[in-house]
N, C-alpha and C positions, 0 to 999 in steps of 0.2 A: 455731501460729497462735493469736492472741488473739482471742476472740469476746467482744464487749461486749454484754451483754443489757440493752438500754435499757428493756425492759418491766417488769423486776422492781422497779425504783425506783418506778414509777407505781403498782404494785399495793400496796406497803407504805404509800404515802401515802394511798391510798383507804381502806385498812383502818383506819388511825389516825383518819381523819376520821369514819368510821362509829362507832368506839368512843367518841370524844368526844361525838358527838351522841346516842348511845344512853344514856349514863349519866344525864344529867339527865332523860330520858324515863322511866326506871325509877322515879325518885323521885316523879315526878308520878303514876305508876300507884298507888303505895302510898297516897298522899294521897287519891286519888279512887276507891278501891275501894268505899267505903261508898256513894258516890253512883252509882246505876245509872240513867243518863239517856242520851238520844240523843247527847249531846256526846261520850260515850266512843267510840261507834262511829265518829263522824266523825274523832275524833283517831286512832283505829287506822287508818282508811283513809288518812289523810294520811301516817302513818308508813310504811305499805306502799308508797305511791307514791314517797315520797322514797327509800326503799331501792332500788326498781326503777330509778329514774332514775340513782342513783349506780352501780348495777351495770352498767347499760348504758353509762354514761360510762367506767367502768373497762375494759369490753370494747373500746370504741372506741379508747381510748388504747393498749391492748395490740395491737390489729390494726394501728394506725398505726405503732407502734414496730417491729412485725415487718416491715411493708412497707419501713420505712426500712432495716432490717438487710439485707433482700433486695436493695434497690437498691444499697446500699453494696458488697455482695458481687459484684453484677453489673458494677459500674463498671470494675474492672481487667481483667475478661475482655473487655469491649466494646472496649477499646483495641486488641485484636489481631484484631478482626472486620473483615471486608470491609464496605464501606458498604452493599452490597446485602443482606447478612445482617442488619445492624442494622435496616434498614428493615423487613425481612420479619418480624423478631421483635417489633418495636414495633407493627406493624400486622397482627396475626394475623387480625383480622376482615375484612381486605381480600380481594377476590376474587383467584383465581389469575391471571386475565387481566392484572391490574395488575402483578403480579410479573413476568410474562412480558414485558410492555411495557418494564419498567425494564431487564430483561436485554438486550432487543433494542436499547434506546437506547444502553446502554453499548457493545455490540458495534459499532453503527453509528458511535458517536463515535470508537472506536479505529480503525475502518476509515477514517473521514474524516481522522483525524490522519495515518494512513499515506499516504493519497493526497496530502494537502497536503505531507507530508514528502518524498514522491518528487518533487514539483514543485520544492520548494525546493532539492533537491540539484543541480538544473541551472541555478539562477539565479546571477547574478553577485553578489558580496558587497554591493554598494551597494543592489541591489534587495531583498535579503533583509531589511535593516533597515527599509525602507519597508513591506514586506509584514507585518511583525509588528504594526504599528499597525492595519493594515486587518483582520487576523484578529480582533482584539479587538472591533472594531465589528460584524463579520459573524457573531459567535457566536450572538447572539440570533435573527437572521434564519434561521439554518440549522436551527433545531429542527424545523420542519415538514418540511423536506426529509429530515432524518435519519430520521423515522418512516417516510416512504415508502421510503427505502433499506432500512430494517430489515425491512419486509415482503417486499421482493424478495429479500433475503438468506435469509429464512426459507423462501421457496418454492424457492430454488436448493438449499438444504441438504436439504430434503425430497426433492427430485428425485434428489440424489446418493445419499441413503440408500436410496431405492427401487431405484436402479441397481446397488447392490452385489450381488455374487454372480452377476450376469448376464454374458453375453458382451460383449466390448468393442464399443462402438458405433463408427460411422464418425466421422472427424474432424469436429469442430465447425466449421461454415462461418463465414465472416466475417460480422459484424453488418452490417445494411443500411447502406451508405454511399453517399450521393448527393452529387454535385458538379456545378456548372455549367461550370466551367473546369478542364480536365484539367491544364493546365500549372501553375495555381495550386495545385491539390490535391497534386500530387506534390512541390511545393516546401515546402508548409506542414507543420509538425509534426503528428503524430497528435493527435487530441483527447485530453485527459486522461481517464483511466479507460476508454478504448476501445483494444482490441487490434486493429490492422488485420491481418487474416489474408490472406496472399497465396500464390501458387504460382508457382514459377520453372520454366520448361521450356527444355530445351537442344535445339537442332536442329543436329545435326552430320552430316546426310545429304549426300552428295556429296563430291567431291574437295576443294574449297576449305573446305567447312564442317567437315571432319574436323580441319583445322588452325585454322580461324577460324570456329567455330560461332556461331550466333545464339542469343541468350537473350531470353526474353519473361517479363514480369511481369504476372500477372492477379490480380484479387481472387478469393479462394477462396470464391466463392458460386455460386448457381445460374446466374446470368447470365454468370459468368466474364469480368467486366468488364476490358478491357485497360487497362493503366496505362503500362508502359514496355517498350522494346526496347533491346538492347545488342549490340554486336559489336566484335570486336578489329580494329583497323586493321592493314592488311597492311604498309605501308611506314613503319615506325616503329622507331627505334633501341631503344626500350624498349617494354614492354607498354603499350598505349594503347587504351582502350575508349571508344567513343562511346555516349551514352545519348540516346534519342529518345522522343517521345510518339506517334510514328507507326511502325508495324511495317514499313511499306514504304519509309520515307524515313529512312535511316541515314547521311546525308551530313553532313559538318562544316559546310557552308555552308547547309544547309537551314533552313527556318523552324521545324521541329519539334525541332531540336537543343536539349536542355535542360541537358546536362552531360557531363563526361568524367572518366575515371579514368586516372591516369598513374602508372607505377611507376618505381623506380630501376633501375640496371643489374642488380643481384642479384635483383630481384623480391621484395625483403623489405619495402620501404616503398612505400606508395601514397598519392596525394593526390587528393581529389575536388574538382572545380571546377564552377561553374555555367556558363552559356552566354555570359557577358559577355566583354569584350575582355581580352587580355593587358595587364598594366600598362605595358609598353613602348609599346603603341599606344593607350593610354587617354588621356583628358584629364588635364591637370595636377591638377585637383581630385579625380581618381579616381572621379568620379560614375558613369562607365560601365565601370569596371574590374571584373574578375571577382572573385567571392568564393571563398574556400576553405571547403568544406562539411565536410570530414573528412580525417583522416589515419589510415592503418592501418599498423601496424608488426607484422611477424611476427618472433618471436624466432628467431635463427639456431641451427640444431642442428649445431654444428661436430663434436661427438663422434659424431653419428649414433645417438644413443640413441632407441630406439623409444618412442613415446608420443604423446599428443595434441599438437596445435599450441598454441602460446602466442601470443596476439595482444593488442595494445593499440589501442584506438580513441580518437582525440582529436577532439572536436567543439566548435564554438563554444558559449558559454553562452547562456542565455535571459534576456530582460529580464522586468520585472514584468508586462508585457502579454503574456507567453508568445510573444514574437517572438525569432527568432534574432538574436544580436548580430553584425552584419556584420564579416567579417574580410577586408580587402582589402590584402594586403601589396604594397609597391612593388617588391620584388625577392625572390628566392629566400631570401636571408639573413634575411628577416623573415617567412618562411612559417610555416605551422602546425607542421610537423615540426621546424624549427629552433628554434622557440619551446619546443616540448616538450623537445627535446634539452637546451636551456639552462635548463630548468625555469622559464621565464617563462610562468606559467600564468594570467595575467590574462585573464579572459573565456573561459577554456578549461575543458573538462570531460574528465577522463580516465576511460575505461571499459576494462574487461578482459573476456576470455572467462572464463566460470565454469569452475573446475577440475573435471573429471570425477572420479567416484569409481570405484575399482577394484572390480569384481564378480568374486568367486572362482568363482561358478557358471558364468558365461559366459566367464570369463578375458579380460575386456575392460574398458575404461573406459566408464562409463555416466553419462548425464545424463537427468533427468526432463523430457521434452518434452510431457508430458500427452497422449500419443496422437497428437501432430502429426507425429512422425517414426517411421518403421517399419523403416528399414534402417540398419545400421552403416556409418559412413563417416568418414574422417579430416576431411572437410569439415563435419561436424556441429558446431555450436557455439552457445553462448548468451552474449550480451553483458550485463554487469551493472555497476552502480556499487559501489564498495567500501563505501559506507555502508549499502547495502541489497542483499544478495545474492539476496533473494527477488523483487525487482522486476526482471523480465526486460525490458530495453530492446529487445532484438532476439534472435530465435533463427532458426536456419537448419539444415535437415537433409534427408536423402534419404528419399524414399518409393518411388522406382522408379529405373531406370537413368538416365533423363534427366529426371526430375521431382523437384522439391524444394519443401518448404514454407518460407515466409519470413513471419515475424510480427514486427511492430514496434510499439512504444509511444512515448508522449511521452518525450523531446522529438525523437525521430528522425522524419525525413520519408522518403517513398518513394524519392527519388533517393539519399539517404544509405544507406539499407538495401540497395537494389539494387546500388549501387556496392561496398559491403562484401562482398556475396555474389559479385559478379564477381571481386573480388580473391582469393576463396578458390578459384575455378576456375583461376586462373592458375598455371602450373607454378612451384614454388619448390624448386629443387634444394637450396639452402642450408638450408631449413627442415625437410627430411624425411630 
């Protein structure tokens, strides 16, 4: 390493200047020795002052040159520093609270990016380009909101730290969710950033119910707000489930009918419809034709290998206004499952169940449900997008013999999530 000492040059220059100025002064001293007058003392004082000034100038030059050396040495190291560390070193006199705020802001920014990224995963390609321009405009407006979010994150983290080492708490209930119209709520996607936590109960008491049980979906809160009910139709060639917003009215022609789930002959593929008309009976403009809300595909297990189920869920994409893109096929050949089979994925989103990890201690496949699932079951699953495996779009699992938890996030709605859960109850000989 070559170290260049810039201070040495300045010192030699100062010394040379002093010598040049001192030589003529000595001559004047010899000439004026005989004259002892007040002018001698004043001349001496001037000499001392000039020397002191030059010494101080030399010291200042030395200190400045040393500072330059230090700065130059620091520059290459600063290239490898994190931005936060640069700021903290340059502002040593700043209070600790300011550094904490900067850390919280960076965390909140990263979280905001992840939430916006999760929303963009489900948008159609044309809407993604439009949203990029909007994101640039709304960056400045979001600074105040970020600081509020960072405070809430800090409180949550402190609560988590306090809870470590203690006994497991009860399952976290669903956040307070209010709605005026139940039918609209169950068809709308979950709000972004909110996990809708629900509970599914299975009623198979009685002769008929053992073969055709009833299923109910409630919000997992103190009020146990009812959302949906479902039952398997008796006289159907394939498995066919009706979904209603009234627990006592589960008829196909009733006003409370909101959707249905239909399977193929093997019970490996399912399609979810809303309550509109079959395209054969709909108007020519398809304005009153039914929408396909989801397609569920269970991978066949021909070899009979033991292990968790593998499933794929295909749902319509979302627009820039966070609304579901309507999918109204005119016939079965244009349906959601056929489109997926032919890889015509325009306006479609492909989701998969998260692969469980093998646990040698329990000798079983394990998923982290964050305390929401307490019993092992082949029906337990989590649905994720391939671009972000940590963002759980939906999870379902057993907590008792006939009680299950069901949690869903954006862009899924209650009808889609409930229908996917019903498909897991249906017997699938080819998949197990």
